[in-house]
C-alpha positions as CSV (number, residue, x, y, z in Angstrom):
1,M,-6.0,-17.7,8.1
2,K,-3.6,-14.7,9.2
3,T,-5.9,-11.7,8.9
4,L,-5.4,-8.0,9.7
5,Y,-8.4,-5.7,10.3
6,L,-8.1,-1.9,10.3
7,D,-10.6,0.0,12.1
8,L,-11.1,3.4,10.9
9,P,-13.5,5.6,12.9
10,M,-11.5,8.7,12.5
11,G,-10.1,8.1,8.9
12,A,-6.7,7.0,7.9
13,A,-3.3,8.9,7.6
14,G,0.3,7.4,6.8
15,D,1.5,8.3,10.5
16,M,-1.5,6.6,12.1
17,L,-1.4,3.5,10.0
18,S,2.4,2.9,10.6
19,A,1.8,3.7,14.3
20,A,-0.7,1.1,14.7
21,L,1.1,-1.6,12.6
22,Y,4.2,-0.8,14.7
23,E,2.3,-1.8,18.0
24,L,1.6,-5.1,16.6
25,L,5.2,-5.9,16.7
26,S,7.3,-7.4,19.6
27,D,9.7,-5.2,21.5
28,D,12.6,-6.6,19.6
29,E,10.6,-6.4,16.3
30,K,9.9,-2.6,17.2
31,N,13.7,-1.7,17.7
32,A,14.6,-3.5,14.5
33,F,11.9,-2.0,12.6
34,L,13.0,1.4,13.7
35,N,16.6,0.7,12.9
36,E,15.8,-0.4,9.4
37,I,13.4,2.4,8.6
38,N,16.0,5.0,9.6
39,K,18.9,3.3,7.9
40,C,17.2,2.6,4.8
41,G,18.5,5.7,3.2
42,I,15.5,8.5,3.0
43,P,17.4,11.6,2.8
44,G,17.6,13.5,6.1
45,V,14.8,11.6,7.8
46,Q,14.7,10.3,11.5
47,V,11.7,8.4,12.6
48,S,10.8,7.8,16.0
49,A,7.8,6.5,18.2
50,E,6.5,7.9,21.1
51,A,3.7,7.0,23.7
52,S,0.2,9.1,23.1
53,V,-3.1,8.9,25.1
54,K,-6.4,9.7,23.6
55,C,-9.6,9.6,25.7
56,G,-7.8,7.4,27.9
57,I,-6.5,5.0,25.4
58,T,-2.6,4.4,25.3
59,G,-1.2,4.1,21.9
60,T,1.7,5.2,19.8
61,H,2.3,8.3,17.8
62,F,4.9,8.3,15.0
63,K,7.3,11.4,14.5
64,V,9.2,12.2,11.3
65,A,12.0,14.7,11.4
66,V,13.6,15.9,8.1
67,N,16.8,17.4,8.5
68,G,16.0,17.6,12.3
69,E,12.9,19.6,12.0
70,E,9.5,17.8,13.0
71,E,6.7,17.3,10.5
72,E,4.6,20.0,12.0
73,S,7.0,22.7,10.6
74,L,7.3,21.4,7.1
75,D,4.9,21.8,4.2
76,H,4.3,18.8,2.1
77,H,0.6,18.9,1.5
78,N,0.8,20.3,-2.0
79,H,2.2,17.1,-3.6
80,H,0.5,18.3,-6.9
81,D,1.5,21.9,-7.1
82,E,3.0,22.5,-10.5
83,E,4.1,25.9,-9.8
84,H,8.1,26.2,-9.0
85,E,7.7,29.8,-7.4
86,H,5.3,31.0,-4.8
87,S,4.5,34.4,-3.2
88,H,1.2,33.7,-1.3
89,E,0.5,32.2,2.1
90,H,-1.4,29.3,3.0
91,E,-2.8,27.4,6.0
92,H,-3.5,23.5,6.4
93,S,-5.5,22.2,9.2
94,H,-5.7,18.6,9.3
95,E,-6.4,16.2,12.1
96,H,-4.0,13.4,11.6
97,E,-0.6,13.7,10.0
98,P,1.2,16.7,11.8
99,E,3.2,17.8,9.0
100,H,-0.3,19.1,7.7
101,T,-1.0,21.3,10.5
102,H,0.9,24.6,10.3
103,E,1.1,28.2,9.0
104,H,3.9,28.8,6.2
105,S,4.8,31.9,4.4
106,H,6.6,32.2,0.8
107,G,8.4,35.4,0.2
108,E,8.6,36.6,-3.5
109,G,11.2,34.9,-5.4
110,H,11.3,31.9,-2.8
111,H,12.2,28.7,-4.9
112,H,11.0,25.1,-3.8
113,H,12.5,22.2,-5.8
114,H,10.0,19.9,-6.6
115,T,10.4,16.0,-7.7
116,S,8.8,14.1,-10.3
117,L,7.2,10.8,-10.0
118,A,10.1,9.5,-12.1
119,E,12.5,11.0,-9.8
120,I,10.7,9.5,-6.7
121,E,10.9,6.1,-8.2
122,A,14.5,6.3,-8.8
123,L,14.9,7.4,-5.0
124,I,12.7,4.5,-3.9
125,E,14.7,2.0,-6.1
126,K,18.0,3.0,-4.1
127,L,16.2,2.5,-0.5
128,L,17.6,-0.3,1.6
129,L,14.4,-2.3,1.8
130,P,13.2,-5.5,0.5
131,S,12.5,-5.6,-3.4
132,A,8.9,-6.2,-2.6
133,V,8.4,-3.3,0.0
134,R,10.2,-1.1,-2.6
135,E,7.5,-2.2,-5.2
136,A,4.7,-1.7,-2.6
137,V,5.8,2.0,-2.1
138,K,6.1,2.8,-5.8
139,E,2.5,1.5,-6.6
140,V,1.3,3.7,-3.5
141,Y,2.9,6.6,-5.1
142,K,1.4,5.6,-8.5
143,L,-2.0,6.0,-6.9
144,I,-1.4,9.3,-5.7
145,A,0.2,10.5,-8.9
146,Q,-2.8,9.2,-11.0
147,A,-5.3,10.8,-8.7
148,E,-3.7,14.4,-8.9
149,S,-3.3,13.9,-12.6
150,H,-7.2,13.2,-12.8
151,V,-7.8,16.0,-10.6
152,H,-5.7,18.7,-12.4
153,G,-6.1,17.2,-15.9
154,L,-2.5,16.8,-16.2
155,P,-0.4,14.0,-17.7
156,V,1.1,11.7,-14.7
157,T,4.7,13.0,-16.0
158,D,3.8,16.5,-15.3
159,I,2.7,15.8,-11.7
160,H,5.5,17.0,-9.2
161,F,6.0,16.5,-5.5
162,H,7.6,18.8,-3.1
163,E,11.0,18.1,-2.3
164,V,10.9,18.6,1.7
165,G,7.1,17.0,1.8
166,T,8.3,14.1,-0.4
167,M,10.9,12.9,2.3
168,D,8.5,12.8,5.1
169,A,5.7,11.2,2.9
170,L,8.1,8.8,1.5
171,A,9.0,7.8,5.2
172,D,5.2,7.1,6.2
173,I,4.5,5.2,2.9
174,S,7.8,3.2,3.4
175,A,7.1,2.4,7.2
176,V,3.6,1.3,6.6
177,C,4.7,-1.0,3.4
178,L,7.7,-2.5,5.5
179,L,5.4,-3.1,8.3
180,M,3.1,-5.0,6.1
181,N,5.8,-6.9,4.9
182,K,6.9,-7.9,8.4
183,I,3.5,-8.6,9.6
184,G,2.8,-11.1,6.6
185,A,-1.1,-11.0,7.0
186,E,-2.6,-13.3,4.3
187,K,-5.8,-11.2,4.3
188,V,-6.1,-7.4,5.0
189,C,-9.7,-5.9,5.5
190,A,-11.1,-2.6,6.9
191,S,-14.0,-0.9,8.1
192,A,-15.7,1.8,6.2
193,V,-13.6,5.0,6.1
194,N,-14.5,8.0,7.9
195,V,-13.6,10.8,5.7
196,G,-14.9,13.8,7.9
197,F,-16.7,16.6,6.4
198,G,-16.4,20.4,5.6
199,Q,-13.7,22.2,3.9
200,V,-9.7,22.3,3.8
201,H,-7.5,25.3,3.0
202,C,-4.5,24.7,0.7
203,A,-2.4,26.3,-1.8
204,H,-5.2,26.2,-4.5
205,G,-7.6,27.7,-2.2
206,I,-10.6,26.1,0.0
207,L,-11.2,22.7,-1.2
208,P,-14.1,20.2,-0.1
209,V,-13.5,17.3,2.3
210,P,-12.5,14.8,1.4
211,A,-10.0,16.7,-0.9
212,P,-10.6,15.9,-4.6
213,A,-7.4,13.5,-5.1
214,T,-8.6,11.6,-1.8
215,A,-12.1,11.1,-3.2
216,Y,-10.7,10.0,-6.4
217,I,-8.3,7.2,-4.8
218,L,-11.4,6.3,-2.3
219,K,-13.7,5.2,-5.1
220,D,-15.2,1.9,-5.0
221,I,-14.3,1.9,-1.0
222,P,-17.1,2.5,1.3
223,V,-17.0,5.9,2.9
224,Y,-18.8,8.3,5.4
225,S,-18.6,11.7,6.6
226,G,-19.5,11.1,10.3
227,S,-19.8,14.0,12.8
228,I,-16.2,15.5,12.9
229,S,-15.5,18.4,10.9
230,G,-12.1,18.3,9.2
231,E,-10.0,16.0,6.7
232,L,-10.0,12.8,8.4
233,C,-8.6,10.8,5.5
234,T,-5.4,12.0,3.7
235,P,-4.4,11.2,0.1
236,T,-1.5,9.1,1.5
237,G,-3.9,7.2,3.8
238,A,-6.3,6.6,1.0
239,A,-3.8,5.3,-1.4
240,L,-2.3,3.0,1.4
241,L,-5.9,1.7,2.0
242,K,-6.4,1.0,-1.8
243,H,-3.2,-0.8,-2.2
244,F,-3.3,-3.4,0.7
245,V,-7.0,-3.8,1.8
246,S,-9.0,-6.5,0.0
247,S,-12.5,-6.1,1.3
248,F,-14.1,-3.4,3.5
249,G,-16.9,-4.0,6.1
250,N,-17.6,-5.3,9.6
251,M,-14.3,-7.3,11.2
252,P,-14.8,-10.8,10.3
253,P,-15.0,-13.7,13.0
254,M,-11.5,-14.2,14.1
255,K,-9.3,-14.9,17.2
256,M,-7.4,-11.7,18.1
257,S,-3.6,-12.1,19.0
258,A,-2.6,-8.6,18.7
259,I,-3.8,-5.2,18.9
260,G,-2.5,-1.9,17.8
261,Y,-3.5,2.0,18.3
262,G,-2.2,4.6,16.0
263,M,-2.8,7.9,17.4
264,G,-3.4,11.3,15.5
265,K,-2.1,14.8,16.5
266,K,-5.3,16.4,17.4
267,D,-7.8,15.8,20.2
268,F,-11.5,15.4,19.7
269,E,-14.2,14.2,21.6
270,A,-13.9,10.8,20.2
271,A,-10.6,9.0,20.7
272,N,-8.4,10.3,17.5
273,C,-6.8,6.7,16.7
274,L,-6.6,4.1,14.2
275,R,-6.7,0.5,15.2
276,A,-5.1,-2.4,13.9
277,I,-6.3,-5.7,14.9
278,L,-4.3,-9.1,14.0
279,G,-5.6,-12.5,14.5
280,Q,-6.7,-15.8,13.0
281,A,-9.7,-15.9,10.9
282,D,-11.7,-19.0,9.9
283,D,-10.5,-20.6,6.7
284,K,-13.5,-20.4,5.1
285,P,-13.4,-20.4,1.0
286,E,-13.1,-17.1,-0.8
287,Q,-15.3,-16.2,-3.2
288,I,-13.6,-15.2,-6.5
289,L,-14.7,-14.3,-10.0
290,E,-13.2,-16.2,-13.2
291,Y,-13.5,-14.8,-16.7
292,T,-12.5,-16.9,-19.7
293,C,-12.6,-16.0,-23.5
294,N,-11.2,-18.0,-26.6
295,L,-8.8,-16.1,-28.7
296,D,-7.5,-17.4,-32.3
297,D,-6.5,-14.2,-33.9
298,I,-3.9,-12.8,-31.7
299,S,-0.1,-13.1,-31.6
300,A,1.9,-14.7,-28.7
301,E,3.6,-11.1,-28.1
302,R,0.2,-9.6,-27.6
303,I,-1.0,-12.3,-25.3
304,A,2.1,-12.0,-23.2
305,F,1.6,-8.2,-22.9
306,A,-2.3,-8.6,-22.1
307,M,-1.1,-10.9,-19.2
308,E,1.4,-8.2,-17.7
309,Q,-1.5,-5.6,-17.9
310,L,-4.1,-8.1,-16.3
311,F,-1.6,-8.8,-13.2
312,E,-1.4,-5.0,-12.8
313,A,-5.0,-4.6,-12.9
314,G,-5.4,-6.6,-10.0
315,A,-5.8,-10.4,-11.2
316,V,-5.0,-13.1,-8.7
317,E,-4.1,-15.7,-11.6
318,A,-4.2,-15.4,-15.3
319,Y,-3.1,-18.3,-17.8
320,T,-3.7,-19.5,-21.3
321,I,-4.6,-23.0,-22.3
322,P,-4.0,-24.4,-25.8
323,V,-7.5,-25.2,-27.6
324,T,-8.9,-26.2,-30.9
325,M,-11.8,-23.8,-31.9
326,K,-14.3,-23.6,-34.5
327,K,-13.0,-24.8,-38.1
328,S,-10.5,-26.9,-36.3
329,R,-8.3,-23.7,-35.6
330,P,-6.0,-23.8,-33.1
331,G,-6.2,-21.0,-30.3
332,N,-5.8,-20.0,-26.6
333,L,-8.4,-20.2,-23.8
334,L,-7.5,-17.1,-21.7
335,C,-8.6,-17.6,-18.0
336,V,-8.3,-14.9,-15.4
337,M,-9.4,-14.8,-11.8
338,C,-10.0,-11.7,-9.7
339,R,-11.8,-10.3,-6.8
340,E,-15.0,-8.7,-6.8
341,R,-13.7,-5.1,-6.5
342,D,-11.4,-5.6,-9.6
343,K,-14.1,-6.8,-11.7
344,E,-14.6,-3.7,-13.9
345,K,-10.6,-3.2,-14.1
346,I,-10.1,-6.7,-15.2
347,L,-13.1,-6.6,-17.9
348,Q,-11.8,-3.3,-19.4
349,T,-8.0,-4.9,-19.5
350,I,-9.3,-8.0,-21.4
351,F,-11.3,-6.2,-24.0
352,K,-8.6,-3.4,-24.7
353,H,-5.6,-5.8,-24.7
354,T,-7.1,-8.7,-26.4
355,T,-9.1,-9.3,-29.6
356,T,-12.1,-11.0,-27.9
357,L,-15.6,-9.9,-28.3
358,G,-17.0,-11.6,-25.4
359,V,-16.3,-12.8,-21.9
360,R,-17.8,-15.6,-19.9
361,E,-18.0,-15.2,-16.0
362,N,-18.1,-17.7,-13.4
363,I,-18.1,-17.4,-9.5
364,S,-15.9,-20.1,-7.7
365,N,-15.0,-20.8,-4.1
366,R,-11.2,-20.6,-3.7
367,Y,-9.5,-22.6,-1.1
368,F,-6.2,-22.1,0.0
369,L,-3.5,-22.9,2.8
370,S,-2.9,-20.4,5.5
371,R,0.4,-18.7,4.8
372,Q,3.1,-16.6,6.7
373,I,6.5,-15.4,6.1
374,E,9.4,-16.0,8.6
375,K,12.8,-14.9,8.7
376,I,16.2,-16.5,9.7
377,E,19.8,-15.6,10.1
378,T,22.1,-17.3,7.9
379,E,25.8,-17.2,6.9
380,F,24.3,-15.3,3.9
381,G,22.4,-13.0,6.1
382,Q,18.7,-12.8,6.6
383,I,16.5,-15.1,4.5
384,R,12.8,-15.3,4.2
385,I,11.0,-18.8,4.9
386,K,7.4,-19.1,3.2
387,K,5.4,-21.4,5.4
388,A,1.8,-22.8,4.4
389,E,-0.7,-24.9,6.8
390,G,-4.3,-26.0,6.5
391,Y,-6.2,-29.0,5.7
392,G,-3.6,-31.5,7.4
393,V,-0.8,-30.1,5.3
394,R,2.4,-28.2,6.3
395,R,4.9,-26.8,3.8
396,A,7.9,-24.7,4.2
397,K,10.6,-23.4,1.4
398,Y,12.9,-20.6,1.2
399,E,11.9,-17.4,-0.6
400,Y,13.3,-17.9,-4.3
401,E,14.0,-14.2,-4.8
402,D,16.1,-14.0,-1.6
403,L,18.0,-17.0,-2.9
404,A,18.4,-15.6,-6.3
405,A,19.7,-12.4,-5.0
406,I,22.5,-14.5,-2.7
407,A,23.2,-16.4,-6.2
408,R,24.1,-13.0,-7.8
409,K,26.1,-11.9,-5.1
410,T,28.1,-14.9,-4.6
411,G,28.2,-16.8,-7.7
412,L,27.0,-20.1,-6.1
413,S,24.1,-21.8,-7.8
414,I,21.0,-21.9,-6.0
415,D,21.5,-25.6,-5.2
416,E,24.7,-24.8,-3.6
417,I,23.3,-22.1,-1.5
418,T,20.4,-24.4,-0.5
419,R,22.8,-27.2,0.7
420,K,24.7,-24.7,2.9
421,L,21.4,-23.7,4.5
422,P,19.5,-25.4,7.5
423,A,16.4,-27.7,6.3
424,V,13.0,-25.8,6.5
425,N,10.0,-27.7,8.0
């Protein structure tokens, strides 16, 4: 199984994650990635990669410039600041994302334009990135907005992001989501997260480390404070981990094929880096939870809505089977599969969106083929091929969404398109 392991002894930030994943690519893939992220349409943003050495280890540091200014001169820590007019000074000192390390003063009457989550989602939808990548970027932003909403006691619709900060944060998040898509790991796991300790200065005053929004995002994820004073895990880093990582702990047995080091800006006694390791792990069965319940007093519309909510809550699979219940009543057997970390959300969703009074739990072993995504150039442009292998079986097929997009653009049927494409095997 193609497995990605993230080693987080110095926490996580968006720029460190993107730099570590970038190092897993070939030289040609690195150039193609930089070209794609710089031309995807993030207003005023230019991303570049530079070599960086920490404690004798050579890795990559990602620089993001907005309108020609490097991150360290910009202010985007205050994602959640609802005020549109400031007349105070604030200083941020974060170890990883250079855009968080600066001094900035606002004079009286100085205005910042703020961007709502809806406006950010509209911007994301316009980016020239694969649809799966755009959806991942939106999901990561939702995690951050939900955390800020909880911390400040405001509806998500009232949470606003600084305009300048939004652009470099959007670049970090988009870069990680695009790189994850290119790498195509079937499983992403990580070590426990070092969050640092102490206090951090921001527009609202002095806050504990981890910052409240970061702590909220990291719920149900193993963390520790370590020996480094300062904020080692940012809200962006925490949200990216929450979205992509399926399990936390020691590195599983695996044959390593590539290792990447993403470097932070500051220097410490310990190497300030995040390590990404890509390899093949043993194809052992994955344990999965299976929940079932019988439903005979719920409409088809409500079942359909419940299924949508279950997938949003993290269900691996959800389906219904027609059954005959007590008193010969026709009904449905709802079956939902999920991972242990999503157990509580799935149970809450079942009880909230269905009429059941009880749910049964079973623990199952899940066997599946090793999967990967390859891309080829065709007369219609770049198309993804989904490949699966294992247990003496090998399968390959074109990605349906890519074929459907070509069909919409050209007016051809999917069958006509596939006949013009080379055979896959």
